[in-house]
N, C-alpha and C positions, 0 to 999 in steps of 0.2 A: 303655389304648387302643392298638390295634395295627392297622396297615394292611399290606396285602401289597405287596411290592416288585414293580412291574410289569416291571422289567428282568429278573427271574429267574423265569421261568414254571415251570421244572422243579422248583424246591424251595420256592417261595412262602414265603420267609422273612419274618416279620413285621418291620416297621420300628418301632423304638422311638421314643418321643416325643423323646428327646434328639437322635437322628439327624434327625428332622423339623425340630427347632428349629435345628440347625446348618445344614441345607440352606437354610432361610429366611434365616438370617444371612448365609450365603455369597452368596445371590442379592441381598440388599440391599447387601452390600459391593461386589459386581460392578457393580450398577446405579449406586452412588455413584461408583465409580472411572470408569465410562463417562461419567458426567455431568462429572466433573472433567476428564477427557481432552478432551471436547467443548468445555468452557469454555476450556481451555488452547489448543486449536486455534483457536478464535474470536479469542482475544486475540492470538495470533501473526499471524493473517490481518489483524486490524485494524492491527497494527504495520507489517506489510508494506505495506498500503494507504496508511497515513500517510506512510511513507518514500517510496513511489513518488510520491505527491502532492507532497511537499516537493521532491523532485528534479526533477519536471517543472516546478514553479513556478520553481525556480532556473534551469533550462535556458532556459525561455521568457524570463525576465528578462534573462539574459546575451546572448541572441540578439536579442531585440526592442528592448531599450532603445537600443543603439547605432544600430540602423536608424531608430529614432524620432528620435534626435538629428539624424541626417543629413537626414531628411525635413523636420523643422522648420527647419533651417538653409537648406535649399533653398527652402522656402516663403518665408522671410524675404528670401532673395536676390531672389526674383521681385518683391517689393515695392520693393526699393531699387536694383536694377541693371537696366540695359537688357537686352533679350533676348539680344543678341550677347555679353554679358559673363557670362551665367549659366553655372554649372558643371553638369556631369552628376554622378551619384552617385559615380563612381569618382574624379573630380577633387576632389570635395568631401572624400572620405575621405583622399586624399593631402594636401590642404590642412590638414585637421584634425590629422593625424598630424605633419605638418611644423611647424605653428605651435604646437600644444598638446601634442604627444606622444601616446602610445598611450592615455593616460587621458582625453584630450580628448573 
């Protein structure tokens, strides 16, 4: 079986079956390599997304939790102190740091 090489119109050299088989194997190998590359890219992107999600959760917790503590303490102040003795947020932060330290 021989086919003509479409790239070489002037000499029309017949293509041997071995060459045709090698071309098919090369195409299959290239396709397999492309699939592996795409899977690798997807796994890298998934890792980046997971890292970004974790970092945003950590940042949100580090910022919101202290503010939430201050808010709750101010709410409790409102229940137990007269209005003229209640503190604003900045005074409450100062009081917490003074009495309990930065970890308070």
